[in-house]
Structure formats: structure tokens, C-alpha cells
N, C-alpha and C positions, 0 to 999 in steps of 0.2 A: 623693163619685160620687151623683147619685141615679139609681136606674133608675124605667122606665116602663114601661111595659105596652105594644101598638103595640096597637088595638081593628084589627074586620072593614076598616074603612073607609079605613084606617091612617092614621087619631088618634094622637097624641097629649098627656097633660097634663103641661103643660111647672110642675116644683110653685111654689108659690101665695110660700115666699120668692124665688124666680132671679126669677117675674115682679113681683113685690115693687120689688126690687133696678135688675132693670131698667127699671122698666116698660112695662111690657107691660101689656098689655087688650084689651081686648074689639072694638076700636077696635083697633088696634097687625094691620101685616102687621110678616111675616119671610122674613125673605132662604135659599132653603136650599138650599148648598150640596157636596157632596161633593168631597175633601179624601182622596185616598186612601184606606182603608175605615172615612172618617170623614168619618158626616152633621152637619152647619155649619147652627148657622140665626145671622140677626142679625139683630136690630126693626134696619126700615130708617125714617132716623130723615129724613120730610117735608121738604119745605122750606122753611121761613119766609114767611107773603105779608111781601114788601114792605106796612107800616102807608103812611095820607096822610102823614103826619111823618119814614119814614124821606129821610134826607137826599142817595141814591142819587135822587130823586125832581129833586133838582137838572139831575140832569147829561140825560137824558132829553133828548136833541135836541141837544143842544150842539156835542154833532159832526156836521159837515158831509161824513156819503156819498152827497150826489148822488141819496140815494130819499128819494121823497115815501110811503114808503108801510110805514115804520120804523113797527112798530103798539107802543104805551106794551106792550101785553099779552100780549108777549113772552114773555119768563121763564113765564106762566101757559098758555098754550099747550107750550110744552115739559113744563111741567109734565103737567100733562093728557095727551098722549100718552104721558109714559114712566110713567106710573101706568094710562095706558090698553091699554099694550104690558106692561105686566106683570102685570095681568088677563088675560089671554089667553092667558097662558104660563102657569098655573098650571094 
């Protein structure tokens, strides 16, 4: 167990060995939750964007939904919305 001090701004420093082991760097986002009398941190792993050669692209447009306005960018828009929602709640 590592003990860390909380600053006057409510900040803590995550020990370097934990950051390295968990792949946490200055671009990482962490989810903060409460569980009883515990505060838990969990690294948020962003969805991996699809590459141009991803076979999933072959499925786009295969199904007939009857809609003509289904966007190829659907997942990207959902991910951007979730990131924005998360930032607003922080």
C-alpha cells in the first residue's frame, strides 16, 4: 500500500511504479468512483478508432434499415459525446 498526500487543490500524485504498470500518463483519464468508504480510480480506455483496413467497414451499409441517413461516423459521434459528457461532469 502506498500513502499519498492530498494537496490544497484536492490533487494527489499517483506513484510512478503504479503509473508505469497501468500505462497512465499525462494524456490519461481516470474514472473516480465511491464504494462505501473507499475512493477508486480506474483508467478509462478509449475506444480504438477503426482503421481504414478494418473488416468491420465491409459491414457498413450491408443491412437494410430502411433509413437513408445512417452515418458512417456513428461510433465516432457517440464516442465524442461520451467524452464531452464526461468532461462536463468533472
